[in-house]
MARVOLUM-563415 format. One record per residue (C-alpha): residue number from 0; residue in one letter; x, y, z. Coordinates in steps of 0.5 Angstrom, whole numbers, plus 500, padded with zeros to 3 digits. Layout:
// residues N
<rec resi="NUM" resn="A" px="X" py="Y" pz="Z"/>
...
END
This chain:
// residues 421
<rec resi="0" resn="X" px="309" py="490" pz="798"/>
<rec resi="1" resn="X" px="312" py="487" pz="792"/>
<rec resi="2" resn="X" px="314" py="479" pz="794"/>
<rec resi="3" resn="X" px="321" py="477" pz="792"/>
<rec resi="4" resn="X" px="322" py="471" pz="789"/>
<rec resi="5" resn="X" px="328" py="466" pz="789"/>
<rec resi="6" resn="X" px="330" py="462" pz="783"/>
<rec resi="7" resn="X" px="335" py="457" pz="782"/>
<rec resi="8" resn="X" px="337" py="453" pz="775"/>
<rec resi="9" resn="X" px="336" py="446" pz="774"/>
<rec resi="10" resn="X" px="342" py="441" pz="773"/>
<rec resi="11" resn="X" px="338" py="435" pz="773"/>
<rec resi="12" resn="X" px="332" py="431" pz="770"/>
<rec resi="13" resn="X" px="327" py="432" pz="775"/>
<rec resi="14" resn="X" px="324" py="424" pz="773"/>
<rec resi="15" resn="X" px="330" py="420" pz="772"/>
<rec resi="16" resn="X" px="336" py="425" pz="775"/>
<rec resi="17" resn="X" px="340" py="425" pz="768"/>
<rec resi="18" resn="X" px="344" py="431" pz="767"/>
<rec resi="19" resn="X" px="343" py="430" pz="759"/>
<rec resi="20" resn="X" px="339" py="437" pz="758"/>
<rec resi="21" resn="X" px="338" py="440" pz="751"/>
<rec resi="22" resn="X" px="334" py="446" pz="750"/>
<rec resi="23" resn="X" px="329" py="448" pz="745"/>
<rec resi="24" resn="X" px="325" py="453" pz="747"/>
<rec resi="25" resn="X" px="327" py="460" pz="749"/>
<rec resi="26" resn="X" px="321" py="465" pz="751"/>
<rec resi="27" resn="X" px="326" py="470" pz="754"/>
<rec resi="28" resn="X" px="326" py="473" pz="761"/>
<rec resi="29" resn="X" px="319" py="473" pz="764"/>
<rec resi="30" resn="X" px="316" py="474" pz="771"/>
<rec resi="31" resn="X" px="313" py="470" pz="775"/>
<rec resi="32" resn="X" px="305" py="469" pz="771"/>
<rec resi="33" resn="X" px="301" py="469" pz="776"/>
<rec resi="34" resn="X" px="305" py="475" pz="780"/>
<rec resi="35" resn="X" px="300" py="481" pz="778"/>
<rec resi="36" resn="X" px="302" py="488" pz="780"/>
<rec resi="37" resn="X" px="300" py="495" pz="783"/>
<rec resi="38" resn="X" px="303" py="501" pz="778"/>
<rec resi="39" resn="X" px="308" py="502" pz="784"/>
<rec resi="40" resn="X" px="311" py="496" pz="784"/>
<rec resi="41" resn="X" px="313" py="495" pz="777"/>
<rec resi="42" resn="X" px="320" py="498" pz="778"/>
<rec resi="43" resn="X" px="322" py="492" pz="783"/>
<rec resi="44" resn="X" px="319" py="487" pz="779"/>
<rec resi="45" resn="X" px="323" py="481" pz="777"/>
<rec resi="46" resn="X" px="324" py="477" pz="771"/>
<rec resi="47" resn="X" px="327" py="469" pz="770"/>
<rec resi="48" resn="X" px="329" py="466" pz="764"/>
<rec resi="49" resn="X" px="324" py="461" pz="761"/>
<rec resi="50" resn="X" px="327" py="456" pz="757"/>
<rec resi="51" resn="X" px="325" py="448" pz="756"/>
<rec resi="52" resn="X" px="329" py="442" pz="756"/>
<rec resi="53" resn="X" px="329" py="436" pz="754"/>
<rec resi="54" resn="X" px="331" py="430" pz="758"/>
<rec resi="55" resn="X" px="335" py="425" pz="753"/>
<rec resi="56" resn="X" px="334" py="419" pz="757"/>
<rec resi="57" resn="X" px="327" py="419" pz="759"/>
<rec resi="58" resn="X" px="324" py="425" pz="755"/>
<rec resi="59" resn="X" px="321" py="429" pz="760"/>
<rec resi="60" resn="X" px="321" py="437" pz="758"/>
<rec resi="61" resn="X" px="322" py="441" pz="763"/>
<rec resi="62" resn="X" px="324" py="448" pz="765"/>
<rec resi="63" resn="X" px="331" py="450" pz="765"/>
<rec resi="64" resn="X" px="330" py="455" pz="771"/>
<rec resi="65" resn="X" px="326" py="454" pz="778"/>
<rec resi="66" resn="X" px="322" py="460" pz="781"/>
<rec resi="67" resn="X" px="322" py="457" pz="788"/>
<rec resi="68" resn="X" px="314" py="454" pz="789"/>
<rec resi="69" resn="X" px="314" py="457" pz="796"/>
<rec resi="70" resn="X" px="315" py="464" pz="794"/>
<rec resi="71" resn="X" px="310" py="463" pz="788"/>
<rec resi="72" resn="X" px="304" py="460" pz="792"/>
<rec resi="73" resn="X" px="306" py="465" pz="798"/>
<rec resi="74" resn="X" px="300" py="470" pz="795"/>
<rec resi="75" resn="X" px="296" py="467" pz="790"/>
<rec resi="76" resn="X" px="292" py="470" pz="786"/>
<rec resi="77" resn="X" px="288" py="464" pz="782"/>
<rec resi="78" resn="X" px="282" py="461" pz="785"/>
<rec resi="79" resn="X" px="279" py="455" pz="781"/>
<rec resi="80" resn="X" px="271" py="457" pz="783"/>
<rec resi="81" resn="X" px="271" py="464" pz="779"/>
<rec resi="82" resn="X" px="271" py="460" pz="772"/>
<rec resi="83" resn="X" px="263" py="457" pz="771"/>
<rec resi="84" resn="X" px="267" py="452" pz="765"/>
<rec resi="85" resn="X" px="272" py="450" pz="771"/>
<rec resi="86" resn="X" px="266" py="448" pz="775"/>
<rec resi="87" resn="X" px="263" py="444" pz="769"/>
<rec resi="88" resn="X" px="269" py="441" pz="768"/>
<rec resi="89" resn="X" px="271" py="438" pz="776"/>
<rec resi="90" resn="X" px="263" py="436" pz="776"/>
<rec resi="91" resn="X" px="264" py="431" pz="771"/>
<rec resi="92" resn="X" px="271" py="429" pz="773"/>
<rec resi="93" resn="X" px="268" py="427" pz="780"/>
<rec resi="94" resn="X" px="262" py="424" pz="777"/>
<rec resi="95" resn="X" px="267" py="419" pz="773"/>
<rec resi="96" resn="X" px="272" py="417" pz="778"/>
<rec resi="97" resn="X" px="265" py="415" pz="783"/>
<rec resi="98" resn="X" px="263" py="411" pz="777"/>
<rec resi="99" resn="X" px="269" py="408" pz="775"/>
<rec resi="100" resn="X" px="272" py="407" pz="783"/>
<rec resi="101" resn="X" px="266" py="406" pz="787"/>
<rec resi="102" resn="X" px="269" py="409" pz="794"/>
<rec resi="103" resn="X" px="265" py="406" pz="799"/>
<rec resi="104" resn="X" px="262" py="411" pz="805"/>
<rec resi="105" resn="X" px="267" py="415" pz="810"/>
<rec resi="106" resn="X" px="272" py="413" pz="805"/>
<rec resi="107" resn="X" px="278" py="418" pz="805"/>
<rec resi="108" resn="X" px="278" py="422" pz="799"/>
<rec resi="109" resn="X" px="284" py="427" pz="799"/>
<rec resi="110" resn="X" px="285" py="433" pz="793"/>
<rec resi="111" resn="X" px="293" py="435" pz="793"/>
<rec resi="112" resn="X" px="292" py="442" pz="791"/>
<rec resi="113" resn="X" px="286" py="444" pz="792"/>
<rec resi="114" resn="X" px="285" py="451" pz="791"/>
<rec resi="115" resn="X" px="279" py="454" pz="794"/>
<rec resi="116" resn="X" px="275" py="447" pz="794"/>
<rec resi="117" resn="X" px="272" py="447" pz="787"/>
<rec resi="118" resn="X" px="274" py="439" pz="786"/>
<rec resi="119" resn="X" px="272" py="437" pz="793"/>
<rec resi="120" resn="X" px="265" py="441" pz="793"/>
<rec resi="121" resn="X" px="263" py="436" pz="787"/>
<rec resi="122" resn="X" px="262" py="430" pz="792"/>
<rec resi="123" resn="X" px="256" py="429" pz="795"/>
<rec resi="124" resn="X" px="255" py="432" pz="802"/>
<rec resi="125" resn="X" px="256" py="429" pz="808"/>
<rec resi="126" resn="X" px="258" py="422" pz="804"/>
<rec resi="127" resn="X" px="266" py="422" pz="805"/>
<rec resi="128" resn="X" px="271" py="424" pz="809"/>
<rec resi="129" resn="X" px="274" py="430" pz="804"/>
<rec resi="130" resn="X" px="281" py="433" pz="805"/>
<rec resi="131" resn="X" px="284" py="439" pz="801"/>
<rec resi="132" resn="X" px="292" py="440" pz="801"/>
<rec resi="133" resn="X" px="292" py="447" pz="799"/>
<rec resi="134" resn="X" px="299" py="450" pz="801"/>
<rec resi="135" resn="X" px="297" py="458" pz="797"/>
<rec resi="136" resn="X" px="293" py="463" pz="800"/>
<rec resi="137" resn="X" px="287" py="460" pz="797"/>
<rec resi="138" resn="X" px="286" py="455" pz="802"/>
<rec resi="139" resn="X" px="283" py="460" pz="806"/>
<rec resi="140" resn="X" px="277" py="460" pz="801"/>
<rec resi="141" resn="X" px="277" py="453" pz="802"/>
<rec resi="142" resn="X" px="275" py="453" pz="809"/>
<rec resi="143" resn="X" px="271" py="459" pz="808"/>
<rec resi="144" resn="X" px="267" py="453" pz="804"/>
<rec resi="145" resn="X" px="268" py="449" pz="810"/>
<rec resi="146" resn="X" px="273" py="444" pz="807"/>
<rec resi="147" resn="X" px="277" py="441" pz="811"/>
<rec resi="148" resn="X" px="284" py="443" pz="809"/>
<rec resi="149" resn="X" px="292" py="442" pz="811"/>
<rec resi="150" resn="X" px="296" py="448" pz="809"/>
<rec resi="151" resn="X" px="302" py="445" pz="806"/>
<rec resi="152" resn="X" px="306" py="442" pz="801"/>
<rec resi="153" resn="X" px="306" py="435" pz="799"/>
<rec resi="154" resn="X" px="311" py="431" pz="800"/>
<rec resi="155" resn="X" px="313" py="424" pz="802"/>
<rec resi="156" resn="X" px="315" py="427" pz="809"/>
<rec resi="157" resn="X" px="307" py="430" pz="809"/>
<rec resi="158" resn="X" px="304" py="424" pz="807"/>
<rec resi="159" resn="X" px="307" py="420" pz="813"/>
<rec resi="160" resn="X" px="303" py="426" pz="818"/>
<rec resi="161" resn="X" px="297" py="425" pz="813"/>
<rec resi="162" resn="X" px="297" py="417" pz="814"/>
<rec resi="163" resn="X" px="298" py="418" pz="821"/>
<rec resi="164" resn="X" px="293" py="424" pz="823"/>
<rec resi="165" resn="X" px="287" py="421" pz="817"/>
<rec resi="166" resn="X" px="289" py="414" pz="815"/>
<rec resi="167" resn="X" px="290" py="411" pz="809"/>
<rec resi="168" resn="X" px="286" py="414" pz="802"/>
<rec resi="169" resn="X" px="281" py="410" pz="797"/>
<rec resi="170" resn="X" px="282" py="417" pz="792"/>
<rec resi="171" resn="X" px="288" py="421" pz="791"/>
<rec resi="172" resn="X" px="287" py="426" pz="786"/>
<rec resi="173" resn="X" px="291" py="432" pz="784"/>
<rec resi="174" resn="X" px="288" py="436" pz="778"/>
<rec resi="175" resn="X" px="293" py="441" pz="774"/>
<rec resi="176" resn="X" px="298" py="440" pz="780"/>
<rec resi="177" resn="X" px="304" py="434" pz="778"/>
<rec resi="178" resn="X" px="307" py="439" pz="773"/>
<rec resi="179" resn="X" px="308" py="445" pz="778"/>
<rec resi="180" resn="X" px="312" py="440" pz="782"/>
<rec resi="181" resn="X" px="320" py="441" pz="782"/>
<rec resi="182" resn="X" px="321" py="434" pz="787"/>
<rec resi="183" resn="X" px="317" py="430" pz="784"/>
<rec resi="184" resn="X" px="320" py="424" pz="786"/>
<rec resi="185" resn="X" px="319" py="425" pz="793"/>
<rec resi="186" resn="X" px="312" py="427" pz="791"/>
<rec resi="187" resn="X" px="311" py="420" pz="788"/>
<rec resi="188" resn="X" px="313" py="417" pz="793"/>
<rec resi="189" resn="X" px="308" py="420" pz="798"/>
<rec resi="190" resn="X" px="303" py="418" pz="793"/>
<rec resi="191" resn="X" px="305" py="411" pz="794"/>
<rec resi="192" resn="X" px="305" py="411" pz="801"/>
<rec resi="193" resn="X" px="298" py="414" pz="803"/>
<rec resi="194" resn="X" px="294" py="410" pz="798"/>
<rec resi="195" resn="X" px="290" py="404" pz="801"/>
<rec resi="196" resn="X" px="292" py="397" pz="798"/>
<rec resi="197" resn="X" px="286" py="398" pz="793"/>
<rec resi="198" resn="X" px="286" py="406" pz="793"/>
<rec resi="199" resn="X" px="287" py="410" pz="786"/>
<rec resi="200" resn="X" px="291" py="417" pz="784"/>
<rec resi="201" resn="X" px="288" py="421" pz="779"/>
<rec resi="202" resn="X" px="292" py="425" pz="775"/>
<rec resi="203" resn="X" px="290" py="431" pz="770"/>
<rec resi="204" resn="X" px="296" py="434" pz="767"/>
<rec resi="205" resn="X" px="296" py="438" pz="760"/>
<rec resi="206" resn="X" px="298" py="433" pz="754"/>
<rec resi="207" resn="X" px="305" py="435" pz="751"/>
<rec resi="208" resn="X" px="302" py="432" pz="745"/>
<rec resi="209" resn="X" px="296" py="437" pz="745"/>
<rec resi="210" resn="X" px="302" py="442" pz="746"/>
<rec resi="211" resn="X" px="306" py="440" pz="740"/>
<rec resi="212" resn="X" px="300" py="439" pz="735"/>
<rec resi="213" resn="X" px="296" py="445" pz="737"/>
<rec resi="214" resn="X" px="302" py="450" pz="738"/>
<rec resi="215" resn="X" px="300" py="451" pz="745"/>
<rec resi="216" resn="X" px="306" py="455" pz="748"/>
<rec resi="217" resn="X" px="303" py="459" pz="753"/>
<rec resi="218" resn="X" px="302" py="453" pz="758"/>
<rec resi="219" resn="X" px="309" py="454" pz="759"/>
<rec resi="220" resn="X" px="311" py="459" pz="765"/>
<rec resi="221" resn="X" px="314" py="458" pz="772"/>
<rec resi="222" resn="X" px="309" py="454" pz="775"/>
<rec resi="223" resn="X" px="310" py="449" pz="770"/>
<rec resi="224" resn="X" px="316" py="445" pz="772"/>
<rec resi="225" resn="X" px="314" py="439" pz="767"/>
<rec resi="226" resn="X" px="311" py="438" pz="761"/>
<rec resi="227" resn="X" px="308" py="430" pz="760"/>
<rec resi="228" resn="X" px="308" py="425" pz="756"/>
<rec resi="229" resn="X" px="306" py="418" pz="758"/>
<rec resi="230" resn="X" px="313" py="415" pz="758"/>
<rec resi="231" resn="X" px="317" py="418" pz="763"/>
<rec resi="232" resn="X" px="311" py="418" pz="768"/>
<rec resi="233" resn="X" px="309" py="411" pz="767"/>
<rec resi="234" resn="X" px="317" py="410" pz="768"/>
<rec resi="235" resn="X" px="316" py="415" pz="774"/>
<rec resi="236" resn="X" px="311" py="411" pz="777"/>
<rec resi="237" resn="X" px="314" py="404" pz="776"/>
<rec resi="238" resn="X" px="319" py="406" pz="780"/>
<rec resi="239" resn="X" px="315" py="408" pz="786"/>
<rec resi="240" resn="X" px="311" py="401" pz="786"/>
<rec resi="241" resn="X" px="305" py="404" pz="782"/>
<rec resi="242" resn="X" px="302" py="403" pz="776"/>
<rec resi="243" resn="X" px="297" py="407" pz="771"/>
<rec resi="244" resn="X" px="291" py="402" pz="770"/>
<rec resi="245" resn="X" px="287" py="407" pz="765"/>
<rec resi="246" resn="X" px="288" py="413" pz="761"/>
<rec resi="247" resn="X" px="282" py="418" pz="759"/>
<rec resi="248" resn="X" px="282" py="425" pz="755"/>
<rec resi="249" resn="X" px="279" py="431" pz="757"/>
<rec resi="250" resn="X" px="278" py="437" pz="753"/>
<rec resi="251" resn="X" px="277" py="444" pz="757"/>
<rec resi="252" resn="X" px="280" py="445" pz="764"/>
<rec resi="253" resn="X" px="284" py="451" pz="767"/>
<rec resi="254" resn="X" px="290" py="449" pz="762"/>
<rec resi="255" resn="X" px="286" py="446" pz="756"/>
<rec resi="256" resn="X" px="286" py="439" pz="753"/>
<rec resi="257" resn="X" px="290" py="434" pz="756"/>
<rec resi="258" resn="X" px="290" py="427" pz="760"/>
<rec resi="259" resn="X" px="287" py="424" pz="766"/>
<rec resi="260" resn="X" px="291" py="418" pz="769"/>
<rec resi="261" resn="X" px="288" py="413" pz="773"/>
<rec resi="262" resn="X" px="294" py="410" pz="777"/>
<rec resi="263" resn="X" px="294" py="405" pz="783"/>
<rec resi="264" resn="X" px="299" py="400" pz="787"/>
<rec resi="265" resn="X" px="302" py="395" pz="782"/>
<rec resi="266" resn="X" px="301" py="390" pz="787"/>
<rec resi="267" resn="X" px="293" py="391" pz="787"/>
<rec resi="268" resn="X" px="290" py="387" pz="783"/>
<rec resi="269" resn="X" px="283" py="390" pz="783"/>
<rec resi="270" resn="X" px="284" py="394" pz="777"/>
<rec resi="271" resn="X" px="286" py="391" pz="770"/>
<rec resi="272" resn="X" px="290" py="395" pz="765"/>
<rec resi="273" resn="X" px="286" py="398" pz="760"/>
<rec resi="274" resn="X" px="290" py="396" pz="753"/>
<rec resi="275" resn="X" px="290" py="404" pz="752"/>
<rec resi="276" resn="X" px="295" py="405" pz="756"/>
<rec resi="277" resn="X" px="300" py="400" pz="752"/>
<rec resi="278" resn="X" px="297" py="404" pz="746"/>
<rec resi="279" resn="X" px="299" py="411" pz="748"/>
<rec resi="280" resn="X" px="306" py="408" pz="750"/>
<rec resi="281" resn="X" px="307" py="406" pz="743"/>
<rec resi="282" resn="X" px="304" py="412" pz="739"/>
<rec resi="283" resn="X" px="309" py="416" pz="743"/>
<rec resi="284" resn="X" px="315" py="412" pz="741"/>
<rec resi="285" resn="X" px="312" py="413" pz="733"/>
<rec resi="286" resn="X" px="311" py="420" pz="735"/>
<rec resi="287" resn="X" px="318" py="421" pz="737"/>
<rec resi="288" resn="X" px="316" py="424" pz="743"/>
<rec resi="289" resn="X" px="323" py="423" pz="746"/>
<rec resi="290" resn="X" px="327" py="426" pz="740"/>
<rec resi="291" resn="X" px="329" py="433" pz="741"/>
<rec resi="292" resn="X" px="328" py="434" pz="733"/>
<rec resi="293" resn="X" px="321" py="433" pz="734"/>
<rec resi="294" resn="X" px="321" py="439" pz="740"/>
<rec resi="295" resn="X" px="326" py="443" pz="735"/>
<rec resi="296" resn="X" px="320" py="444" pz="730"/>
<rec resi="297" resn="X" px="315" py="445" pz="735"/>
<rec resi="298" resn="X" px="320" py="452" pz="737"/>
<rec resi="299" resn="X" px="321" py="454" pz="729"/>
<rec resi="300" resn="X" px="313" py="454" pz="729"/>
<rec resi="301" resn="X" px="312" py="458" pz="735"/>
<rec resi="302" resn="X" px="316" py="464" pz="732"/>
<rec resi="303" resn="X" px="311" py="463" pz="726"/>
<rec resi="304" resn="X" px="305" py="464" pz="730"/>
<rec resi="305" resn="X" px="307" py="469" pz="734"/>
<rec resi="306" resn="X" px="309" py="473" pz="728"/>
<rec resi="307" resn="X" px="301" py="472" pz="726"/>
<rec resi="308" resn="X" px="298" py="474" pz="732"/>
<rec resi="309" resn="X" px="302" py="481" pz="732"/>
<rec resi="310" resn="X" px="301" py="481" pz="724"/>
<rec resi="311" resn="X" px="293" py="481" pz="726"/>
<rec resi="312" resn="X" px="294" py="486" pz="732"/>
<rec resi="313" resn="X" px="298" py="491" pz="728"/>
<rec resi="314" resn="X" px="293" py="491" pz="722"/>
<rec resi="315" resn="X" px="287" py="492" pz="727"/>
<rec resi="316" resn="X" px="290" py="498" pz="731"/>
<rec resi="317" resn="X" px="292" py="501" pz="724"/>
<rec resi="318" resn="X" px="285" py="501" pz="723"/>
<rec resi="319" resn="X" px="284" py="505" pz="729"/>
<rec resi="320" resn="X" px="280" py="499" pz="733"/>
<rec resi="321" resn="X" px="281" py="499" pz="741"/>
<rec resi="322" resn="X" px="283" py="492" pz="742"/>
<rec resi="323" resn="X" px="283" py="489" pz="749"/>
<rec resi="324" resn="X" px="284" py="482" pz="752"/>
<rec resi="325" resn="X" px="279" py="477" pz="755"/>
<rec resi="326" resn="X" px="281" py="473" pz="761"/>
<rec resi="327" resn="X" px="287" py="474" pz="766"/>
<rec resi="328" resn="X" px="289" py="466" pz="767"/>
<rec resi="329" resn="X" px="297" py="465" pz="768"/>
<rec resi="330" resn="X" px="298" py="462" pz="761"/>
<rec resi="331" resn="X" px="295" py="469" pz="758"/>
<rec resi="332" resn="X" px="302" py="473" pz="761"/>
<rec resi="333" resn="X" px="306" py="468" pz="757"/>
<rec resi="334" resn="X" px="303" py="470" pz="751"/>
<rec resi="335" resn="X" px="303" py="477" pz="753"/>
<rec resi="336" resn="X" px="310" py="477" pz="754"/>
<rec resi="337" resn="X" px="313" py="474" pz="749"/>
<rec resi="338" resn="X" px="309" py="478" pz="743"/>
<rec resi="339" resn="X" px="312" py="485" pz="741"/>
<rec resi="340" resn="X" px="309" py="491" pz="744"/>
<rec resi="341" resn="X" px="302" py="487" pz="747"/>
<rec resi="342" resn="X" px="302" py="493" pz="752"/>
<rec resi="343" resn="X" px="302" py="499" pz="746"/>
<rec resi="344" resn="X" px="297" py="495" pz="743"/>
<rec resi="345" resn="X" px="292" py="492" pz="748"/>
<rec resi="346" resn="X" px="288" py="497" pz="752"/>
<rec resi="347" resn="X" px="286" py="493" pz="758"/>
<rec resi="348" resn="X" px="284" py="486" pz="761"/>
<rec resi="349" resn="X" px="277" py="483" pz="762"/>
<rec resi="350" resn="X" px="277" py="478" pz="768"/>
<rec resi="351" resn="X" px="272" py="477" pz="774"/>
<rec resi="352" resn="X" px="277" py="475" pz="779"/>
<rec resi="353" resn="X" px="276" py="479" pz="785"/>
<rec resi="354" resn="X" px="284" py="479" pz="786"/>
<rec resi="355" resn="X" px="286" py="481" pz="779"/>
<rec resi="356" resn="X" px="282" py="487" pz="779"/>
<rec resi="357" resn="X" px="285" py="493" pz="780"/>
<rec resi="358" resn="X" px="292" py="490" pz="778"/>
<rec resi="359" resn="X" px="297" py="490" pz="773"/>
<rec resi="360" resn="X" px="299" py="484" pz="768"/>
<rec resi="361" resn="X" px="306" py="481" pz="770"/>
<rec resi="362" resn="X" px="311" py="484" pz="765"/>
<rec resi="363" resn="X" px="307" py="488" pz="760"/>
<rec resi="364" resn="X" px="303" py="492" pz="766"/>
<rec resi="365" resn="X" px="296" py="493" pz="762"/>
<rec resi="366" resn="X" px="290" py="494" pz="766"/>
<rec resi="367" resn="X" px="285" py="489" pz="769"/>
<rec resi="368" resn="X" px="278" py="490" pz="769"/>
<rec resi="369" resn="X" px="272" py="487" pz="771"/>
<rec resi="370" resn="X" px="267" py="484" pz="764"/>
<rec resi="371" resn="X" px="262" py="491" pz="766"/>
<rec resi="372" resn="X" px="267" py="496" pz="766"/>
<rec resi="373" resn="X" px="271" py="493" pz="760"/>
<rec resi="374" resn="X" px="264" py="493" pz="756"/>
<rec resi="375" resn="X" px="263" py="500" pz="756"/>
<rec resi="376" resn="X" px="271" py="501" pz="753"/>
<rec resi="377" resn="X" px="267" py="500" pz="746"/>
<rec resi="378" resn="X" px="272" py="494" pz="745"/>
<rec resi="379" resn="X" px="271" py="491" pz="738"/>
<rec resi="380" resn="X" px="277" py="486" pz="738"/>
<rec resi="381" resn="X" px="280" py="481" pz="744"/>
<rec resi="382" resn="X" px="286" py="477" pz="744"/>
<rec resi="383" resn="X" px="282" py="471" pz="748"/>
<rec resi="384" resn="X" px="287" py="469" pz="753"/>
<rec resi="385" resn="X" px="283" py="463" pz="756"/>
<rec resi="386" resn="X" px="282" py="460" pz="749"/>
<rec resi="387" resn="X" px="281" py="454" pz="753"/>
<rec resi="388" resn="X" px="274" py="456" pz="754"/>
<rec resi="389" resn="X" px="272" py="459" pz="747"/>
<rec resi="390" resn="X" px="266" py="455" pz="746"/>
<rec resi="391" resn="X" px="263" py="457" pz="753"/>
<rec resi="392" resn="X" px="265" py="464" pz="751"/>
<rec resi="393" resn="X" px="262" py="464" pz="745"/>
<rec resi="394" resn="X" px="255" py="461" pz="748"/>
<rec resi="395" resn="X" px="255" py="465" pz="754"/>
<rec resi="396" resn="X" px="259" py="472" pz="754"/>
<rec resi="397" resn="X" px="256" py="478" pz="753"/>
<rec resi="398" resn="X" px="263" py="481" pz="749"/>
<rec resi="399" resn="X" px="260" py="476" pz="743"/>
<rec resi="400" resn="X" px="253" py="477" pz="744"/>
<rec resi="401" resn="X" px="254" py="485" pz="743"/>
<rec resi="402" resn="X" px="258" py="484" pz="737"/>
<rec resi="403" resn="X" px="265" py="483" pz="739"/>
<rec resi="404" resn="X" px="270" py="478" pz="736"/>
<rec resi="405" resn="X" px="275" py="474" pz="739"/>
<rec resi="406" resn="X" px="282" py="473" pz="736"/>
<rec resi="407" resn="X" px="283" py="466" pz="737"/>
<rec resi="408" resn="X" px="292" py="464" pz="738"/>
<rec resi="409" resn="X" px="291" py="457" pz="737"/>
<rec resi="410" resn="X" px="291" py="452" pz="733"/>
<rec resi="411" resn="X" px="293" py="458" pz="728"/>
<rec resi="412" resn="X" px="291" py="465" pz="729"/>
<rec resi="413" resn="X" px="284" py="467" pz="727"/>
<rec resi="414" resn="X" px="278" py="471" pz="729"/>
<rec resi="415" resn="X" px="272" py="468" pz="731"/>
<rec resi="416" resn="X" px="267" py="469" pz="729"/>
<rec resi="417" resn="X" px="269" py="468" pz="723"/>
<rec resi="418" resn="X" px="269" py="475" pz="718"/>
<rec resi="419" resn="X" px="271" py="476" pz="711"/>
<rec resi="420" resn="X" px="277" py="481" pz="710"/>
END
């Protein structure tokens, strides 16, 4: 049975509570991006406004409509460990964290939005006290992997329960989670509440600078309520007695390139603020990441990208090539729904996530099949929806090894491996 979603319009900035919000991008009405459906559910599918607004006060980009998180994550089909590239990313991240923070044995390490336990499984076995917090149905897979898990949404009230039940945390991680949080002030208050005096909060998110420069409009979907730069996040942390002391970049994760922020309590003297923090704040002001004019330029570029992807697809279709799509991430559905006639151009989507196979893409209703069945279709060109793993797929995918080619959408649409027209 298809699940029913509830929604509401956003009237206040999620960080500073300002009412001065200006729309700069409209991607139309779309279904929630992870709501893959069966054929008999098409008529009951729901669509919601997908517009992005800028807060004129603090510079935060955010969606105009909130689809309730409890509806989105109740029956969630995204499993992190289905991606080998993502396993590699979190392995490297944990290595960095352990080297930088040096937690003692038995220290409490908490991962918020732990999904199937992908991050916590990267820590040495039986060395730390590990706790996952995962409100979605993916939590059952974490438990199956032996990960201690609390099936709850994290907020300040729940932080008090964690504190009483498990004590204070040396490390708290939230990767590809922060953008999902509607009541982000309440969430951040909870982080401040459960950290040890010299504890560290590590947060990863897609960096809006990358989204703007490389045109990643598909990162915009109903799960991602916010699109961050360092400045508004810094203001948020200061409000709750926290400070950013270091920033790192990464290239490949669930939503492409982004930032990893290391945050501690403001009163902590253990971690010296790296000069890179001030550097980011200064660069963002020079780039005018808090000005609506910057984002309106982005909106114009997106329409150019859209037309060029459509041009490539139509041209190949006219030559009677069978077309497919590769990967079925949430962001891919923003892409498919924004493009005109994608459901008439693309025959099938290749993805090996068990929960997605046999279902249809939300909104466009393209069948999802596993790699083996996809290879039988003699598809030569694929729109690469999981473009953030391009390097991985070029080296590893059977599709490429057997002569297939990817249509890569960003930063400019192109065919890979390159071919002469």
